[in-house]
C-alpha positions in Angstrom: -30.7 1.9 22.3 -29.0 0.2 25.2 -30.5 -0.8 28.5 -29.9 1.4 31.5 -28.0 0.5 34.6 -31.0 -0.7 36.6 -32.5 -2.8 33.9 -31.8 -6.5 33.6 -29.5 -8.1 31.0 -30.9 -8.4 27.5 -32.0 -11.9 26.5 -29.8 -13.8 24.0 -32.3 -13.6 21.1 -32.6 -9.8 21.6 -28.8 -9.5 21.9 -28.4 -11.5 18.7 -30.8 -9.1 17.0 -28.8 -6.2 18.3 -25.6 -7.7 16.9 -27.2 -8.4 13.6 -28.3 -4.7 13.4 -24.8 -3.6 14.2 -23.3 -5.9 11.6 -25.9 -4.8 9.0 -25.1 -1.1 9.7 -21.4 -1.8 9.4 -21.8 -3.6 6.1 -23.9 -0.8 4.7 -21.2 1.8 5.7 -18.5 -0.3 4.1 -20.6 -0.8 1.0 -21.2 2.9 0.6 -17.5 3.7 1.2 -16.4 1.1 -1.3 -18.8 2.5 -3.9 -17.6 6.0 -3.3 -14.0 4.9 -3.6 -14.6 2.9 -6.8 -16.4 5.9 -8.3 -13.6 8.3 -7.3 -10.9 6.1 -8.7 -12.9 5.7 -11.9 -13.7 9.4 -12.4 -10.5 11.1 -10.9 -7.8 8.5 -11.7 -9.4 7.3 -15.0 -9.1 3.6 -14.0 -11.4 1.0 -15.5 -14.3 0.0 -13.2 -12.8 -3.3 -12.1 -9.4 -1.6 -11.4 -11.2 1.1 -9.5 -13.1 -1.5 -7.4 -9.8 -3.3 -6.7 -8.0 -0.2 -5.6 -10.9 1.0 -3.4 -11.1 -2.5 -1.9 -7.4 -2.7 -1.1 -7.3 0.8 0.4 -10.5 0.2 2.4 -9.0 -3.1 3.7 -5.8 -1.4 4.7 -3.7 -3.3 2.2 -2.6 -0.3 0.1 -3.1 0.7 -3.5 -2.6 -1.5 -6.5 -2.2 0.9 -9.4 0.2 3.9 -9.2 -1.5 7.3 -9.4 0.0 9.3 -12.2 -1.3 12.8 -11.8 -1.8 15.2 -8.9 -5.6 15.0 -8.8 -5.5 11.2 -8.5 -2.8 11.3 -5.9 -4.8 13.8 -3.8 -7.9 11.6 -4.2 -6.0 8.5 -3.2 -4.6 10.3 -0.1 -8.0 11.6 1.0 -9.6 8.2 0.4 -6.9 6.4 2.4 -7.5 8.8 5.4 -11.3 8.4 5.0 -10.9 4.6 4.9 -9.0 4.6 8.2 -11.9 6.5 9.8 -14.4 4.0 8.3 -12.4 1.1 9.6 -12.2 2.4 13.2 -15.9 3.4 13.1 -16.9 -0.1 11.8 -14.9 -1.8 14.6 -16.6 0.5 17.1 -20.1 -0.3 15.8 -19.5 -4.0 15.9 -17.8 -4.2 19.3 -20.0 -1.7 21.1 -22.9 -4.2 21.9 -20.5 -6.8 23.1 -18.6 -4.4 25.4 -21.9 -2.9 26.7 -23.2 -6.3 27.5 -20.0 -7.2 29.4 -20.0 -3.9 31.4 -23.7 -4.1 32.0 -23.4 -7.6 33.4 -21.3 -6.2 36.2 -24.1 -3.8 37.2 -27.1 -6.1 37.1 -28.8 -6.2 40.5 -26.6 -3.4 41.9 -29.5 -1.2 42.9 -31.2 -3.9 45.0 -30.8 -3.5 48.8 -28.6 -6.1 50.5 -30.1 -8.1 53.3 
């Protein structure tokens, strides 16, 4: 996926495409995670769809729950979803930042294999 040490730096249009792919993948992961959370809050906690979406959005964004969970099953789901959301957040940041960090580090190695006069 990324260029190797001996290859030249990726052009800006190709780098922009790589960033767009990373952002698209991140948005897809977040959308699936949000849908799973809303479904879980609706089925397990018995919340209305809009309240389920609100709770899932707030947990996924790291803000915290809106509605209190009343029974054990909904509390367990909310705990599991909060832990899952933390992993999704860290993964999303890694997916978005990886191309930028790779480009920076790769720029230090461009032309390194050429013999010096």
